[in-house]
N, CA, C and O atoms as a MOPAC input file, in Angstrom:
PM7 MOZYME 1SCF
protein

 N    -23.55900 1   -28.59300 1    -3.25800 1
 C    -22.70500 1   -27.93900 1    -3.03100 1
 C    -21.45500 1   -28.87700 1    -3.70900 1
 O    -21.34600 1   -30.06100 1    -3.39100 1
 N    -20.61200 1   -28.29400 1    -4.58400 1
 C    -19.67700 1   -28.93500 1    -4.89400 1
 C    -18.37600 1   -29.29000 1    -3.87900 1
 O    -17.98300 1   -28.47200 1    -3.04600 1
 N    -17.76400 1   -30.61100 1    -4.05800 1
 C    -16.83400 1   -31.21500 1    -3.46000 1
 C    -15.51500 1   -30.78900 1    -3.94600 1
 O    -15.49600 1   -30.71200 1    -5.17500 1
 N    -14.34600 1   -30.47300 1    -3.34200 1
 C    -13.36200 1   -30.26300 1    -3.73400 1
 C    -11.95600 1   -31.30700 1    -3.30400 1
 O    -11.81700 1   -31.63500 1    -2.12600 1
 N    -11.17300 1   -31.67800 1    -4.14100 1
 C     -9.96200 1   -32.19300 1    -3.57400 1
 C     -9.12000 1   -31.16900 1    -2.87900 1
 O     -9.35500 1   -29.96000 1    -2.88700 1
 N     -7.95500 1   -31.85100 1    -2.18000 1
 C     -7.11500 1   -30.94800 1    -1.72100 1
 C     -6.39600 1   -30.08100 1    -3.00000 1
 O     -6.29000 1   -28.85500 1    -2.98400 1
 N     -5.99400 1   -30.82000 1    -3.94000 1
 C     -5.33800 1   -30.11000 1    -4.90200 1
 C     -6.21800 1   -28.97100 1    -5.72300 1
 O     -5.68700 1   -28.02400 1    -6.30300 1
 N     -7.55300 1   -29.19500 1    -5.68400 1
 C     -8.59400 1   -28.26800 1    -6.25800 1
 C     -8.46800 1   -26.88800 1    -5.49900 1
 O     -8.24600 1   -25.73800 1    -5.87700 1
 N     -8.75700 1   -27.61700 1    -3.98200 1
 C     -8.66200 1   -26.20700 1    -3.28800 1
 C     -7.22900 1   -25.50800 1    -3.24700 1
 O     -7.26400 1   -24.28200 1    -3.35500 1
 N     -6.51600 1   -25.84400 1    -3.16700 1
 C     -5.21800 1   -25.65700 1    -3.33400 1
 C     -4.91600 1   -24.60900 1    -4.49800 1
 O     -4.47000 1   -23.47600 1    -4.31700 1
 N     -5.23500 1   -25.18400 1    -5.71800 1
 C     -5.15600 1   -24.32100 1    -6.83800 1
 C     -6.10800 1   -22.91000 1    -6.74600 1
 O     -5.60900 1   -21.79000 1    -6.85500 1
 N     -7.34500 1   -23.11300 1    -6.55900 1
 C     -8.30300 1   -22.42400 1    -6.27000 1
 C     -7.80300 1   -21.01200 1    -5.37800 1
 O     -8.09400 1   -19.86400 1    -5.71600 1
 N     -7.14500 1   -21.31000 1    -4.40300 1
 C     -6.60800 1   -20.51200 1    -2.75600 1
 C     -5.55000 1   -20.03800 1    -3.56000 1
 O     -5.61300 1   -18.81400 1    -3.67800 1
 N     -4.72500 1   -20.48500 1    -4.07900 1
 C     -3.50800 1   -20.34800 1    -4.50100 1
 C     -2.50000 1   -20.54500 1    -3.29000 1
 O     -1.81200 1   -19.64300 1    -2.81100 1
 N     -2.52100 1   -21.70300 1    -2.92300 1
 C     -1.89900 1   -22.42000 1    -1.66900 1
 C     -1.58700 1   -23.67800 1    -2.28300 1
 O     -1.93300 1   -24.15400 1    -3.36400 1
 N     -0.63300 1   -24.24900 1    -1.07300 1
 C     -0.01400 1   -25.54400 1    -1.67200 1
 C     -0.97300 1   -26.50600 1    -0.77900 1
 O     -1.73600 1   -26.13400 1     0.11300 1
 N     -0.78400 1   -27.61900 1    -1.16100 1
 C     -1.61500 1   -28.66300 1    -0.38900 1
 C     -1.08500 1   -28.92200 1     1.12800 1
 O     -1.81500 1   -29.29600 1     2.04600 1
 N      0.45700 1   -28.63400 1     1.24600 1
 C      1.05500 1   -29.02900 1     2.50100 1
 C      0.55400 1   -27.41200 1     3.38100 1
 O      0.74400 1   -27.35600 1     4.59600 1
 N      0.07700 1   -26.47500 1     2.81500 1
 C     -0.37900 1   -25.16600 1     3.58900 1
 C     -2.00400 1   -25.66600 1     4.14800 1
 O     -2.34800 1   -25.36600 1     5.29100 1
 N     -2.75600 1   -26.29400 1     3.40700 1
 C     -4.05000 1   -26.84700 1     3.58200 1
 C     -3.77900 1   -27.64700 1     4.95100 1
 O     -4.29200 1   -27.41400 1     6.04600 1
 N     -2.88200 1   -28.61000 1     4.63400 1
 C     -2.89400 1   -29.65700 1     5.99900 1
 C     -2.21300 1   -29.04600 1     6.91400 1
 O     -2.18700 1   -29.71100 1     7.94900 1
 N     -1.62500 1   -28.02200 1     6.98400 1
 C     -1.07700 1   -27.03500 1     8.27200 1
 C     -2.13300 1   -26.49600 1     8.97100 1
 O     -2.36500 1   -26.65300 1    10.17000 1
 N     -2.99700 1   -25.61700 1     7.87800 1
 C     -3.80200 1   -25.10000 1     8.51000 1
 C     -4.63900 1   -25.83900 1     9.10900 1
 O     -4.90300 1   -25.38500 1    10.22200 1
 N     -5.39100 1   -27.16400 1     8.75900 1
 C     -6.02100 1   -28.05900 1     9.22600 1
 C     -5.45200 1   -28.64400 1    10.58000 1
 O     -6.23300 1   -29.01200 1    11.45700 1
 N     -4.31200 1   -28.71200 1    10.71100 1
 C     -3.47500 1   -29.37500 1    12.15700 1
 C     -3.62300 1   -28.45600 1    12.92400 1
 O     -3.81900 1   -28.74300 1    14.10500 1
 N     -3.58400 1   -27.20000 1    12.56200 1
 C     -3.42500 1   -25.71100 1    13.50400 1
 C     -4.77300 1   -25.37400 1    13.70500 1
 O     -4.93900 1   -24.28700 1    14.25900 1
 N     -5.90200 1   -26.08300 1    13.37100 1
 C     -7.44100 1   -25.66200 1    13.81500 1
 C     -8.05000 1   -24.37800 1    13.16900 1
 O     -9.15700 1   -23.93800 1    13.48000 1
 N     -7.17100 1   -23.78800 1    12.18600 1
 C     -7.50300 1   -22.58900 1    11.24400 1
 C     -8.68500 1   -23.21500 1    10.12000 1
 O     -9.51100 1   -22.42700 1     9.65900 1
 N     -8.70100 1   -24.19800 1     9.84600 1
 C     -9.29900 1   -24.99600 1     8.94100 1
 C     -9.86800 1   -26.20300 1     9.39100 1
 O     -9.15200 1   -27.18900 1     9.56300 1
 N    -11.12000 1   -26.22900 1     9.60700 1
 C    -11.99300 1   -27.31300 1    10.21800 1
 C    -11.65600 1   -29.00600 1     9.17100 1
 O    -11.39300 1   -29.06700 1     7.97000 1
 N    -11.77500 1   -30.01300 1    10.02500 1
 C    -11.25700 1   -30.94700 1     9.56500 1
 C    -12.41400 1   -31.31600 1     8.15400 1
 O    -13.62900 1   -31.24000 1     8.33800 1
 N    -11.91100 1   -31.65400 1     6.98000 1
 C    -13.04600 1   -31.94100 1     5.78100 1
 C    -13.73600 1   -33.18700 1     6.05300 1
 O    -13.54900 1   -33.75000 1     7.13200 1
 N    -14.46000 1   -33.63700 1     5.24200 1
 C    -15.24000 1   -34.72100 1     4.91300 1
 C    -14.44000 1   -35.56500 1     4.21100 1
 O    -13.63100 1   -35.14600 1     3.38300 1
 N    -14.60100 1   -36.78500 1     4.47900 1
 C    -13.45300 1   -38.04800 1     3.98100 1
 C    -14.22400 1   -38.62700 1     2.68800 1
 O    -15.45100 1   -38.73200 1     2.70500 1
 N    -13.56400 1   -38.94600 1     1.72500 1
 C    -14.28200 1   -39.88800 1     0.87500 1
 C    -13.99800 1   -41.42300 1     1.44200 1
 O    -13.19100 1   -41.67100 1     2.33800 1
 N    -14.83600 1   -42.43700 1     0.73100 1
 C    -14.71200 1   -43.62100 1     1.08500 1
 C    -13.48600 1   -44.06800 1     1.36900 1
 O    -13.26700 1   -44.88300 1     2.26500 1
 N    -12.48900 1   -43.49800 1     0.52700 1
 C    -11.41400 1   -44.14000 1     0.41200 1
 C    -10.41500 1   -43.21300 1     0.96500 1
 O     -9.27700 1   -43.21500 1     0.49800 1
 N    -10.76800 1   -42.36700 1     1.98500 1
 C    -10.10100 1   -41.26900 1     2.95900 1
 C     -9.60900 1   -40.29800 1     2.36300 1
 O     -8.73000 1   -39.72600 1     3.00800 1
 N     -9.89500 1   -39.77800 1     1.11800 1
 C     -9.20700 1   -38.67800 1     0.72800 1
 C    -10.19100 1   -37.42000 1     1.33600 1
 O    -11.30500 1   -37.63100 1     1.81700 1
 N     -9.73200 1   -36.43400 1     1.25300 1
 C    -10.09500 1   -35.19200 1     2.01200 1
 C    -11.04800 1   -34.69200 1     0.96500 1
 O    -10.75900 1   -34.91900 1    -0.21000 1
 N    -12.29200 1   -33.95400 1     1.28700 1
 C    -13.06300 1   -33.45500 1     0.40500 1
 C    -13.36700 1   -32.19300 1     1.20300 1
 O    -13.66400 1   -32.22300 1     2.39700 1
 N    -13.28400 1   -31.19400 1     0.54700 1
 C    -13.68500 1   -29.92900 1     1.08400 1
 C    -14.84900 1   -29.19400 1     0.60600 1
 O    -15.09900 1   -29.50900 1    -0.55800 1
 N    -15.44300 1   -28.55100 1     0.96000 1
 C    -16.74700 1   -27.66700 1     0.60400 1
 C    -16.21200 1   -26.35000 1    -0.02100 1
 O    -15.02500 1   -26.05300 1    -0.16200 1
 N    -17.20100 1   -25.67800 1    -0.34000 1
 C    -16.71100 1   -23.99600 1    -0.81400 1
 C    -16.31500 1   -23.24400 1     0.36500 1
 O    -15.56800 1   -22.27300 1     0.24800 1
 N    -16.89800 1   -23.73600 1     1.83200 1
 C    -16.71300 1   -22.83900 1     2.94100 1
 C    -15.23100 1   -22.92100 1     3.19100 1
 O    -14.75700 1   -22.02900 1     3.89400 1
 N    -14.42700 1   -23.85200 1     2.72800 1
 C    -13.05400 1   -23.88500 1     2.84900 1
 C    -12.46200 1   -22.78500 1     2.28000 1
 O    -11.69800 1   -22.04500 1     2.90000 1
 N    -12.84200 1   -22.60800 1     0.88400 1
 C    -12.11700 1   -21.55900 1     0.05500 1
 C    -12.32200 1   -20.45000 1     0.85000 1
 O    -11.31500 1   -19.82200 1     1.17600 1
 N    -13.60400 1   -19.99400 1     1.30900 1
 C    -13.86900 1   -18.50400 1     1.98500 1
 C    -13.06400 1   -18.66800 1     3.07800 1
 O    -12.40200 1   -17.64600 1     3.25800 1
 N    -12.84000 1   -19.52200 1     3.88300 1
 C    -12.00400 1   -19.52000 1     4.96700 1
 C    -10.49900 1   -19.16700 1     4.57700 1
 O     -9.94700 1   -18.30600 1     5.26300 1
 N     -9.86800 1   -19.69100 1     3.65400 1
 C     -8.60000 1   -19.72700 1     3.28200 1
 C     -8.18100 1   -18.33700 1     2.61700 1
 O     -7.03100 1   -17.91200 1     2.50900 1
 N     -9.27200 1   -17.76600 1     2.22700 1
 C     -9.19800 1   -16.39600 1     1.58300 1
 C     -9.08300 1   -15.51400 1     3.04200 1
 O     -8.09200 1   -14.78400 1     3.04100 1
 N     -9.87300 1   -15.44400 1     4.23700 1
 C    -10.11100 1   -15.11500 1     5.37600 1
 C     -8.62300 1   -14.95100 1     5.75000 1
 O     -8.01200 1   -13.88900 1     5.86900 1
 N     -8.18900 1   -16.12200 1     5.90100 1
 C     -6.67400 1   -16.31400 1     6.49600 1
 C     -5.63500 1   -15.56600 1     5.89700 1
 O     -4.75600 1   -14.96700 1     6.51600 1
 N     -5.79800 1   -15.63500 1     4.38400 1
 C     -4.63600 1   -14.88000 1     3.71900 1
 C     -4.86700 1   -13.74400 1     3.88000 1
 O     -3.89400 1   -13.08000 1     4.23800 1
 N     -6.03900 1   -13.08800 1     3.72700 1
 C     -6.18100 1   -11.51000 1     4.02800 1
 C     -5.87500 1   -11.11000 1     5.46900 1
 O     -5.53900 1    -9.95400 1     5.72500 1
 N     -5.96300 1   -11.85300 1     6.22000 1
 C     -5.59300 1   -11.60500 1     7.69900 1
 C     -3.97100 1   -11.56800 1     7.72500 1
 O     -3.37800 1   -10.69500 1     8.36000 1
 N     -3.27000 1   -12.61100 1     6.96700 1
 C     -2.07300 1   -12.73700 1     7.01000 1
 C     -1.48800 1   -11.52000 1     6.27000 1
 O     -0.60900 1   -10.85600 1     6.81900 1
 N     -1.95100 1   -11.19700 1     5.01900 1
 C     -1.88100 1   -10.04000 1     4.10000 1
 C     -1.54600 1    -8.65700 1     5.05200 1
 O     -0.62600 1    -7.85800 1     4.88000 1
 N     -2.76300 1    -8.64000 1     6.27400 1
 C     -2.86300 1    -7.34300 1     7.01900 1
 C     -1.63500 1    -7.26000 1     8.15800 1
 O     -1.34900 1    -6.37700 1     8.96600 1
 N     -1.04600 1    -8.54000 1     7.87700 1
 C      0.18100 1    -8.60400 1     9.45500 1
 C     -0.16300 1    -9.54000 1    10.43800 1
 O      0.76100 1    -9.97300 1    11.12700 1
 N     -1.72600 1   -10.09100 1    10.72500 1
 C     -2.08500 1   -10.69100 1    11.49600 1
 C     -1.35200 1   -11.92400 1    11.87400 1
 O     -1.06700 1   -12.60100 1    10.88600 1
 N     -1.02600 1   -12.33500 1    12.81700 1
 C     -0.44400 1   -13.77500 1    13.19800 1
 C     -1.48500 1   -14.81300 1    12.95100 1
 O     -2.66900 1   -14.52000 1    12.78500 1
 N     -1.02800 1   -16.01600 1    12.92900 1
 C     -2.00500 1   -17.14700 1    12.79100 1
 C     -2.94700 1   -17.19700 1    13.56700 1
 O     -4.11200 1   -17.41200 1    13.23300 1
 N     -2.33900 1   -16.90300 1    15.27100 1
 C     -3.16100 1   -17.17000 1    16.61800 1
 C     -3.89300 1   -16.09400 1    16.56700 1
 O     -4.99300 1   -16.16800 1    17.11500 1
 N     -3.56900 1   -15.02000 1    16.01800 1
 C     -4.85400 1   -13.88500 1    16.09000 1
 C     -6.01600 1   -14.34700 1    15.09100 1
 O     -7.20800 1   -14.38500 1    15.39600 1
 N     -5.52800 1   -14.66000 1    13.96700 1
 C     -6.73700 1   -15.02700 1    12.78400 1
 C     -7.39600 1   -16.22500 1    13.45200 1
 O     -8.62400 1   -16.15900 1    13.41100 1
 N     -6.88000 1   -17.35300 1    14.08500 1
 C     -7.49200 1   -18.25100 1    14.68300 1
 C     -8.66100 1   -17.82900 1    15.71100 1
 O     -9.80900 1   -18.26900 1    15.78000 1
 N     -8.07400 1   -16.92600 1    16.42600 1
 C     -8.87000 1   -16.20800 1    17.71600 1
 C    -10.29800 1   -15.64400 1    16.84300 1
 O    -11.44200 1   -16.02000 1    17.09900 1
 N     -9.96800 1   -14.78800 1    15.90500 1
 C    -11.45900 1   -14.37500 1    15.10500 1
 C    -11.96800 1   -15.49500 1    14.69400 1
 O    -13.11100 1   -15.65500 1    15.12300 1
 N    -11.52000 1   -16.47700 1    13.92500 1
 C    -12.43400 1   -17.64700 1    12.93400 1
 C    -12.89800 1   -18.32900 1    14.45900 1
 O    -14.05400 1   -18.66500 1    14.20200 1
 N    -12.72200 1   -18.61200 1    15.48900 1
 C    -13.17000 1   -19.12300 1    16.71900 1
 C    -14.51100 1   -18.29600 1    17.26000 1
 O    -15.56700 1   -18.87100 1    17.52400 1
 N    -14.30300 1   -16.80600 1    17.38800 1
 C    -15.31800 1   -16.20100 1    17.85500 1
 C    -16.44700 1   -16.03600 1    16.78900 1
 O    -17.63300 1   -15.96000 1    17.11200 1
 N    -15.98300 1   -15.98300 1    15.43100 1
 C    -16.97200 1   -15.91400 1    13.94700 1
 C    -17.78900 1   -17.29400 1    14.28600 1
 O    -19.01500 1   -17.28500 1    14.40000 1
 N    -17.19600 1   -18.19100 1    14.39900 1
 C    -17.99800 1   -19.40600 1    14.36600 1
 C    -18.98500 1   -19.87500 1    15.41700 1
 O    -19.84700 1   -20.74700 1    15.30200 1
 N    -18.65900 1   -19.05100 1    16.56200 1
 C    -19.98900 1   -19.16800 1    17.57600 1
 C    -21.12200 1   -18.38000 1    17.60600 1
 O    -21.99200 1   -18.34300 1    18.47600 1
 N    -21.00700 1   -17.53800 1    16.22900 1
 C    -22.28700 1   -16.97100 1    15.76600 1
 C    -22.42100 1   -15.49700 1    16.49700 1
 O    -23.49200 1   -14.89100 1    16.54100 1
 N    -21.26400 1   -15.03200 1    17.03200 1
 C    -21.03400 1   -13.52900 1    17.67200 1
 C    -20.15900 1   -12.92600 1    16.36600 1
 O    -19.40100 1   -13.59600 1    15.66300 1
 N    -20.42100 1   -11.65500 1    16.23700 1
 C    -19.92600 1   -10.78100 1    15.45700 1
 C    -18.73000 1   -10.61900 1    16.26600 1
 O    -18.77000 1   -10.36700 1    17.47000 1
 N    -17.26000 1   -10.82400 1    15.33200 1
 C    -16.13800 1   -10.59200 1    16.13400 1
 C    -15.69100 1    -8.87400 1    16.02300 1
 O    -14.55800 1    -8.47300 1    16.28800 1
 N    -16.70900 1    -8.07900 1    15.62600 1
 C    -16.22200 1    -6.75100 1    15.26800 1
 C    -15.54500 1    -6.11600 1    16.50700 1
 O    -14.46300 1    -5.56600 1    16.30200 1
 N    -16.04700 1    -6.12000 1    17.78000 1
 C    -15.26300 1    -5.35400 1    18.89700 1
 C    -14.10200 1    -6.12800 1    19.43900 1
 O    -13.31400 1    -5.60200 1    20.22600 1
 N    -13.97800 1    -7.38100 1    19.02900 1
 C    -12.83800 1    -8.31400 1    19.43100 1
 C    -11.88700 1    -7.86300 1    18.10700 1
 O    -10.73700 1    -7.43500 1    18.20500 1
 N    -12.51500 1    -8.02700 1    17.04400 1
 C    -11.18400 1    -7.61800 1    16.13900 1
 C    -10.57800 1    -6.36600 1    16.45300 1
 O     -9.36300 1    -6.25900 1    16.29100 1
 N    -11.34400 1    -5.26000 1    16.94200 1
 C    -10.32500 1    -4.09800 1    17.00400 1
 C     -9.50500 1    -4.36100 1    18.24500 1
 O     -8.45800 1    -3.72000 1    18.33200 1
 N     -9.81900 1    -5.22400 1    19.24900 1
 C     -8.84600 1    -5.32000 1    20.17900 1
 C     -7.65700 1    -6.13900 1    19.58300 1
 O     -6.57500 1    -5.86100 1    20.10100 1
 N     -7.63400 1    -6.93200 1    18.76700 1
 C     -6.62400 1    -7.89300 1    17.96300 1
 C     -5.91800 1    -6.67500 1    16.89300 1
 O     -4.74900 1    -6.62000 1    16.51300 1
 N     -6.70700 1    -6.02900 1    16.66500 1
 C     -5.65900 1    -5.10300 1    15.26000 1
 C     -4.99000 1    -4.08800 1    16.09200 1
 O     -3.90400 1    -3.68700 1    15.67300 1
 N     -5.50000 1    -3.53500 1    17.34400 1
 C     -4.75500 1    -2.61400 1    18.24300 1
 C     -3.70500 1    -3.52100 1    18.78800 1
 O     -2.55800 1    -3.11300 1    18.96900 1
 N     -4.01400 1    -4.55200 1    19.01300 1
 C     -2.68600 1    -5.47200 1    19.82900 1
 C     -1.49000 1    -5.47500 1    18.86600 1
 O     -0.33400 1    -5.41300 1    19.28400 1
 N     -1.80800 1    -5.54900 1    17.54900 1
 C     -1.14600 1    -5.99000 1    16.52000 1
 C     -0.34000 1    -4.37900 1    15.97800 1
 O      0.80000 1    -4.38000 1    15.51200 1
 N     -0.86200 1    -3.56800 1    16.08500 1
 C     -0.42300 1    -2.59700 1    15.80400 1
 C      0.74600 1    -2.05700 1    16.78400 1
 O      1.85700 1    -1.66400 1    16.42700 1
 N      0.20400 1    -2.13400 1    18.18900 1
 C      1.27600 1    -2.03600 1    19.11100 1
 C      2.57900 1    -2.87200 1    18.99000 1
 O      3.72500 1    -2.45900 1    19.17000 1
 N      2.21300 1    -4.03500 1    18.67600 1
 C      3.58500 1    -4.90400 1    17.88700 1
 C      4.16900 1    -4.46700 1    17.19800 1
 O      5.39700 1    -4.42500 1    17.26700 1
 N      3.37700 1    -3.92100 1    16.16200 1
 C      4.26400 1    -3.43700 1    15.00400 1
 C      4.75600 1    -2.39800 1    15.20900 1
 O      5.78500 1    -2.25700 1    14.55000 1
 N      4.44000 1    -1.33300 1    16.00500 1
 C      5.18500 1    -0.11400 1    16.55300 1
 C      6.37000 1    -0.25400 1    17.37300 1
 O      7.24700 1     0.60700 1    17.44900 1
 N      6.37400 1    -1.41900 1    18.01700 1
 C      7.65000 1    -1.92700 1    18.82600 1
 C      8.81100 1    -2.30300 1    17.83000 1
 O     10.00700 1    -2.01500 1    17.86100 1
 N      8.06300 1    -3.04600 1    16.93100 1
 C      9.19800 1    -3.67700 1    15.96000 1
 C      9.88900 1    -2.48200 1    15.16700 1
 O     11.10800 1    -2.49100 1    14.99600 1
 N      8.98400 1    -1.32800 1    14.62900 1
 C      9.54600 1    -0.47800 1    13.70000 1
 C     10.61500 1     0.39700 1    14.85000 1
 O     11.73100 1     0.79600 1    14.51600 1
 N     10.16400 1     0.54700 1    15.91400 1
 C     11.11300 1     1.26800 1    17.02500 1
 C     12.53100 1     0.37400 1    17.13100 1
 O     13.63800 1     0.90700 1    17.19400 1
 N     12.31100 1    -1.04800 1    17.13900 1
 C     13.43900 1    -1.62700 1    17.44900 1
 C     14.28600 1    -1.54200 1    15.86900 1
 O     15.50700 1    -1.62200 1    16.00500 1
 N     13.89000 1    -1.41900 1    14.67600 1
 C     14.30700 1    -1.20500 1    13.55700 1
 C     14.77500 1     0.12200 1    13.50400 1
 O     15.84900 1     0.27600 1    12.92200 1
 N     14.25600 1     1.05400 1    13.94500 1
 C     14.65900 1     2.19100 1    14.19900 1
 C     16.07300 1     2.18500 1    14.50900 1
 O     17.02600 1     2.53700 1    13.81300 1
 N     16.02200 1     1.64500 1    15.87300 1
 C     17.24700 1     1.88600 1    16.74800 1
 C     18.42400 1     1.29600 1    15.95400 1
 O     19.56500 1     1.74000 1    15.81700 1
 N     17.76900 1     0.01600 1    15.39600 1
 C     19.19900 1    -0.70300 1    14.80500 1
 C     19.49200 1    -0.07300 1    13.35400 1
 O     20.61400 1    -0.18600 1    12.86000 1
 N     18.69000 1     0.43900 1    12.84100 1
 C     19.23000 1     1.34700 1    11.71300 1
 C     20.36800 1     2.59100 1    12.27200 1
 O     21.49200 1     2.80400 1    11.81600 1
 N     19.74500 1     3.23300 1    13.27900 1
 C     21.04400 1     4.00400 1    13.81300 1
 C     22.02600 1     3.52300 1    14.39500 1
 O     23.10300 1     4.06900 1    14.15300 1
 N     22.01800 1     2.59600 1    15.15600 1
 C     23.23000 1     1.69200 1    15.69000 1
 C     24.06900 1     1.41300 1    14.42500 1
 O     25.29300 1     1.52000 1    14.50200 1
 N     23.47200 1     1.05800 1    13.25100 1
 C     24.47100 1     0.68000 1    12.09700 1
 C     24.76400 1     2.10800 1    11.20000 1
 O     25.27400 1     1.82200 1    10.11700 1
 N     24.61600 1     3.18100 1    11.34000 1
 C     24.66300 1     4.23700 1    11.09300 1
 C     25.84500 1     4.89400 1    11.57700 1
 O     26.74900 1     5.47200 1    10.97500 1
 N     25.61400 1     4.65300 1    12.94300 1
 C     26.72300 1     5.27900 1    14.04100 1
 C     27.91800 1     4.35300 1    13.74000 1
 O     29.01500 1     4.91100 1    13.72500 1
 N     27.87900 1     2.87900 1    13.46900 1
 C     28.89800 1     2.13300 1    13.54700 1
 C     29.80500 1     2.47000 1    12.02600 1
 O     31.03400 1     2.52600 1    11.96900 1
 N     28.97800 1     2.64400 1    10.99900 1
 C     29.42600 1     2.89000 1     9.67700 1
 C     30.28200 1     4.43900 1     9.90300 1
 O     31.42200 1     4.54100 1     9.44900 1
 N     29.79400 1     5.31300 1    10.45100 1
 C     30.18500 1     6.63600 1    10.48900 1
 C     31.59200 1     6.53400 1    11.43500 1
 O     32.45500 1     7.40600 1    11.33800 1
 N     31.71200 1     5.57900 1    12.20100 1
 C     32.76100 1     5.68000 1    13.52600 1
 C     34.10400 1     5.46200 1    12.65100 1
 O     35.11400 1     5.66500 1    13.32500 1
 N     34.33300 1     5.12500 1    11.41800 1
 C     35.44600 1     4.91600 1    10.82000 1
 C     35.87300 1     5.98900 1     9.48000 1
 O     35.73000 1     5.63100 1     8.31100 1
 N     36.19300 1     6.79500 1     9.71200 1
 C     36.51000 1     7.81200 1     8.64800 1
 C     37.06500 1     7.19200 1     7.15300 1
 O     36.92600 1     7.65900 1     6.02300 1
 N     37.74300 1     5.96000 1     7.60900 1
 C     38.50400 1     5.56600 1     6.39600 1
 C     37.90000 1     4.23600 1     5.76000 1
 O     38.39900 1     3.59400 1     4.83600 1
 N     36.66300 1     3.94500 1     6.48100 1
 C     36.19200 1     2.73800 1     5.82300 1
 C     36.72300 1     1.39900 1     6.56100 1
 O     36.35400 1     0.28100 1     6.20300 1
 N     37.49100 1     1.59000 1     7.46900 1
 C     38.10100 1    -0.04700 1     8.50500 1
 C     37.49200 1     0.36400 1     9.79300 1
 O     37.24200 1     1.44600 1    10.32600 1
 N     37.31500 1    -1.13200 1    10.16500 1
 C     36.32600 1    -1.38500 1    11.45600 1
 C     37.51900 1    -2.08800 1    12.21900 1
 O     38.30900 1    -2.87300 1    11.69500 1
 N     37.52500 1    -1.66800 1    13.59200 1
 C     38.48700 1    -2.43200 1    14.23800 1
 C     37.62100 1    -4.09800 1    14.48800 1
 O     38.33500 1    -5.09900 1    14.55400 1
 N     36.37800 1    -4.21300 1    14.58500 1
 C     35.59100 1    -5.42300 1    14.65600 1
 C     36.09400 1    -6.25400 1    13.60300 1
 O     36.07200 1    -7.41400 1    14.01200 1
 N     36.53700 1    -6.19000 1    12.43200 1
 C     36.59900 1    -6.60600 1    11.34100 1
 C     38.13300 1    -6.91300 1    10.92500 1
 O     38.66300 1    -8.00500 1    10.72400 1
 N     38.67700 1    -5.62000 1    10.86100 1
 C     40.10700 1    -5.65900 1    10.12300 1
 C     41.13000 1    -6.29200 1    11.00700 1
 O     41.32700 1    -5.84600 1    12.13800 1
 N     41.76300 1    -7.27600 1    10.55100 1
 C     42.76100 1    -7.94600 1    11.06900 1
 C     43.69000 1    -7.21300 1    11.97700 1
 O     43.99600 1    -7.61500 1    13.10000 1
 N     44.15800 1    -6.01700 1    11.37700 1
 C     45.37000 1    -5.46600 1    11.64800 1
 C     45.02200 1    -4.34400 1    12.68800 1
 O     45.83700 1    -3.70400 1    13.35400 1
 N     43.81600 1    -4.24100 1    12.69800 1
 C     43.09300 1    -3.21600 1    13.56200 1
 C     42.78700 1    -3.87400 1    14.77600 1
 O     42.67400 1    -3.17300 1    15.78200 1
 N     42.63600 1    -5.08400 1    14.85800 1
 C     42.24800 1    -5.90200 1    16.05900 1
 C     43.52300 1    -5.99900 1    16.89400 1
 O     43.35900 1    -5.97200 1    18.11300 1
 N     44.79300 1    -6.11100 1    16.41600 1
 C     45.88800 1    -6.06800 1    17.35200 1
 C     46.15000 1    -4.80700 1    17.91900 1
 O     46.96400 1    -4.68800 1    18.83500 1
 N     45.45400 1    -3.74600 1    17.39600 1
 C     45.54200 1    -2.12000 1    18.16200 1
 C     44.52100 1    -2.49000 1    19.49700 1
 O     45.01500 1    -2.32500 1    20.61200 1
 N     43.74400 1    -2.76300 1    19.44500 1
 C     42.57900 1    -3.11100 1    20.69700 1
 C     43.24600 1    -3.45300 1    21.92800 1
 O     42.58800 1    -3.73200 1    22.93000 1

């Protein structure tokens, strides 16, 4: 199995070296072997792990969710059932976020429509005095 330097893993995984160190510090990426001079030496499994993290992030999972799935996977159990729970939880969070954004949009539209002439009491100095 080939060993890879930080820069090689970063290039192949299309992430920065800083991201690799961050993932390692957060427990998403296990500590790599070290060369006699102390340089990090990753193996191919690091690339697979980073791809898994990136896929999870692209799906909108939080790093804590991804870490949870990685930990279950590492203990030799299929995380499929737990994956469903994590995904359901994230779907619920996204639904709440969407609801909040819809409410925000409605509030902005109402604010915009509150002034027929395009002037708003909260930002026009001459109208503030009328308050």
